[in-house]
C-alpha positions in Angstrom: -20.0 -3.3 -27.3 -22.2 -5.5 -29.1 -25.2 -4.2 -27.4 -24.1 -0.6 -28.0 -23.7 -1.2 -31.7 -27.1 -2.8 -32.2 -28.6 0.4 -30.3 -27.0 2.8 -32.3 -28.0 0.8 -35.4 -31.7 1.0 -34.4 -31.6 4.6 -33.8 -30.2 5.3 -37.1 -32.8 3.1 -38.6 -35.6 5.1 -36.5 -34.2 8.3 -37.6 -34.1 7.1 -41.4 -37.9 6.1 -41.3 -38.8 9.5 -39.4 -37.2 11.3 -42.4 -39.0 9.4 -44.9 -42.5 9.8 -43.0 -41.6 13.8 -42.9 -40.9 13.6 -46.5 -44.0 11.7 -47.2 -46.1 14.4 -45.3 -44.7 17.5 -46.6 -45.1 15.9 -50.1 -48.7 16.1 -49.4 -48.8 19.3 -47.0 -45.9 21.3 -47.9 -46.2 22.1 -51.6 -44.8 25.3 -52.3 -46.5 27.8 -54.3 -46.2 31.2 -56.1 -48.2 34.3 -54.4 -52.0 34.6 -54.9 -53.5 37.9 -54.0 -56.4 37.5 -51.5 -57.2 40.9 -50.2 -56.6 43.9 -52.2 -57.8 47.7 -52.8 -60.7 48.8 -54.9 -60.1 50.6 -58.2 -60.7 53.9 -56.5 -60.2 55.1 -52.9 -61.2 58.3 -51.3 -59.3 59.8 -48.4 -59.6 63.1 -46.4 -57.1 65.7 -45.4 -57.4 67.7 -42.3 -58.0 71.4 -43.6 -57.9 73.0 -40.2 -56.3 72.6 -36.6 -59.8 71.9 -35.6 -60.2 68.6 -37.7 -58.7 65.3 -36.6 -56.7 63.4 -39.0 -58.4 60.5 -40.4 -56.2 57.4 -41.0 -56.9 54.9 -43.8 -55.4 51.7 -45.2 -54.5 50.5 -48.6 -55.3 46.7 -48.5 -52.8 44.1 -49.8 -52.4 40.4 -48.8 -51.3 37.3 -50.6 -50.9 33.8 -49.7 -47.9 31.7 -51.0 -45.2 29.3 -50.0 -42.4 30.7 -49.0 -44.4 33.6 -47.4 -44.6 36.6 -49.8 -42.7 39.8 -49.4 -44.3 42.9 -50.4 -43.6 46.2 -52.5 -45.7 49.0 -53.9 -45.5 51.1 -57.1 -47.0 54.8 -57.0 -47.5 56.2 -60.7 -45.4 53.5 -62.2 -42.2 54.0 -59.9 -41.1 52.1 -56.9 -42.7 53.8 -53.8 -40.4 54.2 -50.9 -42.9 54.6 -48.1 -40.1 54.7 -45.5 -39.3 58.2 -46.5 -42.7 59.6 -45.6 -41.6 60.5 -42.0 -43.2 57.4 -40.5 -46.9 58.6 -41.4 -47.0 55.9 -44.0 -46.3 52.2 -42.3 -46.7 48.6 -43.7 -48.5 46.1 -41.4 -46.3 43.3 -40.5 -46.4 40.1 -42.7 -48.9 42.0 -45.1 -48.5 44.3 -47.9 -51.3 46.8 -46.4 -50.1 50.4 -46.2 -51.5 52.5 -43.2 -51.6 56.2 -43.8 -51.6 57.7 -40.1 -51.5 61.3 -41.4 -52.9 61.6 -44.7 -51.6 64.6 -47.1 -52.6 66.0 -50.3 -49.2 64.5 -52.0 -50.4 61.0 -51.2 -52.8 61.3 -54.4 -51.8 58.8 -57.1 -52.1 55.5 -58.8 -50.9 52.6 -56.3 -50.3 49.0 -56.9 -49.1 46.3 -54.8 -46.7 43.2 -55.5 -46.4 40.0 -53.7 -43.2 38.0 -54.4 -41.6 34.8 -53.7 -39.0 32.8 -55.2 -41.8 31.1 -57.5 -43.3 34.2 -59.0 -45.0 37.4 -58.3 -48.8 38.3 -57.9 -50.1 41.6 -58.9 -53.1 43.8 -56.9 -55.4 45.9 -58.7 -54.1 49.5 -59.6 -55.9 51.6 -57.1 -56.4 55.3 -57.7 -56.1 57.3 -54.4 -57.9 60.5 -54.4 -58.3 63.2 -52.0 -61.8 64.3 -51.2 -62.5 67.8 -51.0 -65.4 70.4 -50.7 -64.4 74.0 -51.7 -66.1 76.9 -50.6 -68.6 79.2 -52.5 -67.5 82.2 -54.1 -68.1 85.4 -51.9 -71.2 87.1 -53.3 -73.7 89.6 -51.7 -77.2 88.8 -51.0 -79.4 89.1 -54.1 -82.8 90.7 -54.0 -85.3 88.9 -56.1 -88.6 90.9 -56.9 -91.5 88.4 -58.3 -95.2 88.6 -58.9 -97.2 86.1 -57.2 -98.4 83.2 -59.2 -95.3 83.5 -61.6 -92.8 80.8 -62.0 -89.2 81.4 -60.8 -85.7 79.8 -60.9 -82.8 81.0 -58.5 -79.3 80.2 -59.6 -77.1 78.4 -57.0 -73.4 78.6 -58.6 -72.3 75.6 -56.4 -68.7 75.0 -55.5 -66.4 72.3 -56.9 -65.5 69.2 -55.1 -64.8 65.7 -55.2 -67.3 63.6 -55.2 -69.7 65.9 -56.8 -71.2 67.8 -54.0 -74.8 67.3 -53.1 -77.0 70.5 -53.6 -79.8 71.4 -51.3 -81.4 74.9 -50.4 -82.3 75.9 -46.9 -84.2 78.9 -45.2 -81.7 80.9 -43.3 -83.0 83.2 -40.6 -81.2 86.4 -39.2 -80.6 84.4 -36.0 -78.9 81.8 -37.9 -81.3 79.2 -37.6 -82.0 76.8 -40.4 -85.2 75.3 -42.0 -85.4 72.9 -44.7 -87.6 73.4 -47.9 -90.5 70.6 -48.3 -92.9 71.7 -50.8 -94.1 70.2 -54.2 -93.9 73.9 -55.7 -90.1 74.0 -55.0 -87.8 71.7 -56.7 -83.7 71.6 -56.8 -82.5 70.4 -60.4 -79.3 68.5 -60.8 -77.3 71.6 -61.4 -78.5 73.1 -57.9 -80.9 75.6 -59.3 -83.9 76.3 -57.0 -87.3 76.3 -59.2 -90.7 77.8 -57.9 -93.4 76.3 -59.7 -95.6 79.1 -58.8 -94.6 81.7 -56.1 -97.0 82.7 -53.4 -97.1 85.3 -50.5 -96.1 82.8 -47.9 -92.7 82.4 -50.0 -91.7 85.9 -48.6 -90.0 86.0 -45.3 -89.2 89.3 -43.4 -86.5 87.7 -41.3 -85.2 85.0 -43.4 -83.8 84.2 -46.9 -83.1 81.6 -49.1 -79.4 80.0 -49.4 -78.0 77.5 -51.3 -75.9 74.9 -49.8 -73.5 72.1 -50.8 -72.5 68.8 -48.8 -70.2 65.9 -49.1 -71.4 62.8 -48.0 -67.7 61.6 -47.4 -66.6 64.5 -45.8 -69.7 64.8 -43.5 -69.7 68.7 -43.7 -71.6 71.1 -45.4 -71.2 74.8 -46.8 -73.5 77.7 -47.2 -73.2 79.9 -50.3 -75.6 82.1 -52.5 -78.3 83.9 -50.5 -81.6 85.3 -52.0 -83.9 87.6 -50.4 -87.3 87.3 -52.2 -89.9 90.0 -52.3 -93.2 89.0 -53.7 -96.0 91.4 -55.1 -99.5 90.5 -55.3 -100.8 89.6 -58.6 -104.2 90.6 -60.0 -106.8 88.2 -60.1 -106.7 87.9 -63.8 -103.3 86.6 -63.4 -104.2 83.6 -61.2 -103.7 81.0 -63.6 -100.6 80.7 -65.8 -100.1 77.9 -68.4 -97.1 75.1 -67.8 -93.9 76.4 -68.5 -90.8 74.1 -68.9 -88.1 74.9 -66.2 -85.9 71.9 -66.5 -85.5 68.6 -68.1 -83.0 65.9 -68.4 -80.7 66.2 -71.8 -82.1 64.5 -74.6 -79.5 61.8 -74.5 -78.5 60.1 -71.2 -75.8 57.6 -70.8 -76.6 55.1 -68.3 -74.6 51.7 -66.9 -76.4 48.5 -66.6 -77.0 47.6 -63.0 -76.7 51.1 -61.8 -79.5 53.6 -61.0 -80.6 56.4 -63.1 -82.7 59.5 -62.4 -84.6 61.5 -65.1 -86.1 64.9 -64.3 -88.8 66.9 -65.7 -89.7 70.1 -64.0 -92.7 72.3 -64.9 -93.9 75.7 -63.6 -97.4 77.1 -63.6 -100.5 77.8 -61.9 -102.1 75.4 -60.7 -99.5 73.1 -60.2 -98.9 71.3 -63.3 -99.2 67.3 -63.3 -96.1 65.6 -64.5 -96.8 62.6 -66.3 -94.0 60.0 -67.6 -94.4 57.7 -70.5 -92.0 55.6 -72.6 -92.3 55.4 -76.5 -93.4 51.7 -77.6 -93.1 50.7 -73.7 -94.7 50.7 -70.5 -93.2 52.3 -67.0 -94.9 49.8 -64.8 -93.7 47.7 -61.8 -91.1 48.1 -58.9 -88.4 48.6 -61.6 -89.5 52.5 -61.8 -90.1 54.8 -59.0 -91.6 58.4 -59.2 -90.0 60.5 -56.6 -90.0 64.3 -55.8 -93.6 64.7 -56.4 -93.6 63.0 -59.7 -90.9 65.2 -61.2 -88.2 62.7 -61.0 -88.1 59.1 -62.5 -86.0 56.8 -60.7 -84.9 53.6 -62.4 -83.6 51.5 -59.7 -81.4 49.1 -61.9 -80.8 50.2 -65.5 -81.4 47.2 -68.0 -81.2 47.0 -71.9 -84.8 47.1 -72.2 -84.9 50.6 -70.6 -83.2 52.1 -73.9 -85.7 54.4 -75.6 -87.6 57.6 -75.4 -89.3 59.0 -72.4 
């Protein structure tokens, strides 16, 4: 009996010491803490909705992840109200042990302002408020082919009337043949301004095509698609020898005041017509346009400032 009592006492002492060790270790490594967001969405996120049965769905995620002890639980708000994603026919799911939402079948109704909350008994962490916006590229309005008659050597501007979309579509012009084949336009005489208009600095006989026409097109980098709109059939009359030279005429220039964000890129445009082709020269009042900070593109008609700085303020 004595030996048994001694053994039981030793076991109790061992367990007591073990508990002390666990408490000491936990005091160093098991400190509980409120949640901290470690992964969150950007302030704006685009998504794409399938517009026809030919398009496949493009699932996307709204990221949200936090660390904390105890492990956080997650909830979302949409437009300032509790967001019950379970009610969305299982096309929106939450990743296990994370707050990240997975949109398996995007829909137009998903647009809105979202925010993620991570909770535990010690507090709440809040993510960025992300504006979830649907990308779209609308169609051009239906228009008949426009016939343009112009004299050789004259300047010419053709309107585009581009479609709406988000992000703002990029506009480019193509040569569309009667067979449906497409050709790009690459000439120092032909320039597209930021509003989508096509400018001929001067028109030549070679600009006329018997089996093709000029077409304005729009593309969205996010949707990886393009649409073809206004079409123009150009007819060029031969000019007289006395009209072979034309003084420069302004066709497009950037607005007098252009807002810019420091660190972002900025393009300034200056497009002139005339025969021979005018030379474009850029300058800055009380300053120099030198170095890799500035780049001249589009045959000198566009001044590209790669990263805007405060020193770029001024007149050009």
